N, C-alpha and C positions, 0 to 999 in steps of 0.2 A: 478368323482365329489363327494364332502363330501355329507354324508348323511344329511337328514333334522334334525335328532337328534343332529348331530355335529354342524350344523349351529345355532340351537337353544341355544346351550351351548356356543357360542361364546361370549367373554367378550368385551365390548367396553370401552376403557380407553382413557380419555382426559388428556393429560398433560398440566400443566400450569407452565412455568418457564421463568424467565427473560433471563437466559442463556441456549439456546438450540443450542449448536454448536459443531462440531466435538471435541471429547474428553471430553465433559462435562458429568456430572453425569446423567442429564436428557436425553440426548441423548443415553448414554449407556443403561440406564434402558429402554427406549422406544424401542430401536432396538431389544433388547433381548426378550422383551414381544411380539413384533411384530413377531419375529422369531419363537415364540412358538405358534403362531396361533391366537393371539389377534387382535382386530382392533384398532388401535391405531391412534390418532390425537394429535396436539399439538397447543398451543398459547403461543407465545414467543415474545422476543423483536427483533426489527430489528437492524442490525449493532453490533452484540455481539462480533465481532472480529475487530481489528484495520484494517482500510482500506476498511471495507465493507461499502456499502452504507446505510445510515440511512434511507431515503426515508420516505414513508407514509405507510399506511396499504397495505399489499400485501399477497397473498397466493402463497407458493411455495411447491414443494415435495421435501422431503429429504429422499433419500433411501427408497422410498415407502410410506413414512409417510407425510400426509398433515399437513403443518405447516402454520399457520396464523401469520404473523409477523406485530408487532405494533410499532410505532415510540416512541422514548423517547429522553430526553434531556441527552446527554451522558456527564459524569463528566469528567473533565480533570485530577483530582486526585481521586482514589476510596475510599475516606474517608471524614468524616466531612459533612458539609452543602451540598457540591457538590454531594456526593453520595445520601443523603437524597432526593435531588431534583431529581436526576436520577431515583430513586425508585418510587417517587411519581408520576413522568411524565409517567411512564411505567404503573403504577397502573390505572391512569386516562385514558389512551389511550387503555388499554387492557380490562377494565372492561366491556364495552358494547359488545366487541368481544367474551369475554368468556361466558357471559350470552346468548348471541345469539348461539354459537356453542353448549353449553350445552343443550339448548333447541332443536336444530335441530339434533344433533349427538345422543343424548339421552344415555350418558355414563352409564355404571354400576359403574364406578370408576372415580373419579376426583382426579388426583394426582398433588399436589403441591410440586415442587423440589425446596428446599432452598428458600421458600417464604420470603418476607420481612414483617415487621409491616404493610406496606401499602397494600400489595397484599393479605395477609391472610384473611381479611374480605370478600374480593371479592370471594375468592376460595370457602369459607364456604357458602356464598349466593348462588353461582352458582350451588354447589352441592345439596343445600336444594331444590332449584327450579326445579332441574332435577331429584329429588328423586334419587340421586347417593350417594354411599358411598364416603366419603371423606378420602384421605390419604396425610399426609404431611411427607416428608422425609427431614431431616436435615444433612447437611454435617458437621455442627459444632454447637456450643452450643449457638450461638448469641440469638436465638429466644426461647430458652427453658423457658424463664421466662414470655413469653406473656400469659396472661389469656385465650386469645381466642383460644390458642392451645389445650386447654382441650376440646374444642367443637368438634374437628376433630375426624372422626371415628377411624383412626389408625394414630399413630405417630411412625416413625422409625427414628433412629439415628445410624450412622455408627461411632463406636468409641470401644476402648479397654475396657471401663468401661461403655457402653451404658446403660445397665440395671440399674445400680446405679444412673446415671445421670437422666434417664427418671422418676425413682422414686422419686429422690429429687425434680424434677420439678413439682410433683404432678400430673402427667399424669396417668389416671386410669389404673388399672392392665390389664383390657381388651383392652385398647387402645395402649399399649406399644408394639413396635416391635423393641427390641435391635438387632443390627447387628454387626458382626465384620467388620472391615475395609477390603475391598476385592481387589483383584488384579487378573489379568489374569496369571496363573501359566503356561499356555502353551506358551504364548508369552514371559514371563520372566522365564528364567530357568537357571540352573547353566552351566557355560562354563568352559572347562578345562584350556584353556588359552584365554584371551581376544585379539582380533587383535590390539586393541589400545596400548598394551604394546610396540610393535616394533616402532609405530608412535610417541610415547613419548620418545623413546631412553632410556628405563628403563633397568637397569642391570638384568640379568636372576635371581638373588637372592634377588632382591629389594622387600620389603614388602610394599605394597600400602595401606595406610589409606585413604579411600575415603569419601569425603563429597559431597553429591548431593542435590541440591535444591536452595531455594531462598538464595541470598547472602545479607542478612539483619541481623543487630544486634539482632532482636527478635528470630532469628533461632539459634543463638549461634556461628555464624561463627567467630566472633571477638575472641572467646575463643580458636577456633581451631588454628587460626593463632599464637595466644599467645602460645599455646602448641607447635606449630613448632618451635618457637624461643628457646625452651629449648631442642631440639634435635640436634645433629651435622648435619652440612649442607651436609656432604658427608657420612652420616651413612647409614645403611641398611633401614631404614624407610623413605618412600617418601610420602608426603601428596599430594593427587590429590583433587582438588576443581573444581566441574562442576556445573554451574548455571548461573544465571543472578540477577541483583539487585544493590542496592546502594553501596555495599562495592567492586564492581568489580575493580574500579580504584585502591584502596589500595592494593588489593590482586595482581594485576599486578605487582605493584611496588615491593611487598614482594617477588616475585618469584626470583628476583635477588640476594638475600641474604639468602633465607631459602631453605630447602629442600621440595619446594612446586611448584607444576604444576598446572596451570590454564586452564580450558577447557570451551568453550561455552556450553550452554544447547544443548543436542542433539535432533534431530528428534525422534519421537516415534520408527521408525524402527531401530534406533542405541542406544535405551536406554538399551537393554539387553548387548550389547557390553560395554557400560559404566559401568554397575553394575558388570559385569563379570571381570572388571579390578581390582576390590577390593581383597585384602586378609582380610581386615576387613573393616566394614562400620563404620562410626561416626555418632551419633545422639546426638549433644550437647544440643538440646532441647528434652524433654521427648517424648515418643511414641505417645501420643495424641495431641502434638502440631500441629496445622494446618499449612501446607506450601502451600500458594496459587500457587506457581509454580509446585509443585510436589504432587498432591493429592494422598492419601493412600500410601504416602512414606514408612511408616515402613512395610507395607505388601509386596510392591514391593522389598524392601531389603531383607526380608525373602526368597522371591521366588528365588533370586539370588543364594541362597545356600552358603551364607557367614556369619560368625558371626558378630554380631552387638554390638557395645559398645554404651551405652545410659545412659543419666542421668535420674533421676527419678525413680519411682516404676515399677517394671518389673512384669507383670502378671503371675501367676503360670503355665500357658500354654506355656509361653515363656521362661521359667526358663533356659531351656538348649540351647536356641538360642541367647538371649540377656544377655549380661553381664553388670552389673551396673558399672558406673563410676563416680567420683565425678565431680562436675559442674565447678571446678575451672581449669586453665590451667595446674597447676601442677598435678592434679588428672588425667586430660585426657592424659598428656604425660605419666604419670606412667602406666595406663591401656593399652595404646598402646604398650609401651615397653614390659610389661608382656606378652602380647598376641602375639607380633611379635616373641618372643622368644620361643614360644610353638607351633610348627607346628601341633603336633597330637591333641592338644586342638582346634586349628582353624579349623581342619577338622571335628572334633566331633561336635563342636558347628555349624559349617556350615551345616552339615548334619541335625541337629536338627532344623535349621532355615528352610530349604527347606521342612522337614516334616510338621512343623507347618504352613507353607503357604498351603500346599496341605490339610491339615486336618481342618483348622480353616478359612482360608482367600481366598480360591479359589473361584473366581467370580461365576463359575457355581453352586458351592454348595450353596453359599450365596443367589443367585438370585433365585434358586429352592425353597429354604426355605421361602423366602420372597413371592413368588408366592403362595406357599401353604398357608401361614398365611393371605394372602388377599383374600383367597377363589377363586382362579383362576385356580385351577389344571384341572378342567374338560373342559377346552377350546379345540377345535379342534386341532388336531396335537400333542397334548402333549404325547400320548402313543407312537407315532412313534419318537418324539424327545428323548424321555427316553431311 
């Protein structure tokens, strides 16, 4: 049994997140902290995945974590007025629940993961009433300008330039927790040859330029297709696009006349095989562009040990792994041709990508750093876990 001193050192953490579902950032953080010996609960929305029941208020257990689910009016489209009404409905239904759980659970830390403008005041109120430290984690920059954010105890942001963004948002120096984008470098790792090559009927010497993620114009997928039109249909370079989104139909039609193959978005268990298919990765939007289908995309691409061609500014830490390319189709095509013709350069940049993933973007490293910054290191089980 744990000693009394260990139990006294336990940290109680209450998560508050509209999206607490398998694969979400909130679930990932909560499970990791629970595995480190912390006592974790969550208040979240019901029906966060398509096909799940909306229902009313209910309590369930998710992999050992008590989760109180609150109803909401689900938007048909995740934008505009419909999204605002969805966020407001969750804020109203969850407010009394969060206040009640904060009073009963007495958390040391109240964690709001990607809160909205409607839920941020409730989070801060519950933390104040429970005499708990408040921590807000942002997966993107949408809420950075909210004045109430400056009242949170700690504010973390996962981004390649998180420190500069937090400072620009006038978050106090003692509040800022800039984090690199993270990925699981054990789950995602270099493959000598992907099993998908044979299933796609690729020639042994084919050079695969892979785009993985949302098939939306905002992600630059249209420029990738335009670049494919500039390369010979039977040449050495084959474009492989994997994802889902509004451009799927147009891409499917383009496969008949272009050096382009289209794949559906894989299950998590098959993601490494997909990324290992690449000889080079394409990021036609810059490294910090949020992809709703593929969170932490750039970090995952680095972990696969393949070079990346990206538009926009490249951080100094990734100079050996990410090669800049122009944003227009001609520039994308030229960058692909140059790298396709340089196998030694591809191997060198791919090795640098894997090293950067392990040094800066490894999930375990990032989470331990976060745990320490939040003052949670002396919880039971930490010594053993280390």
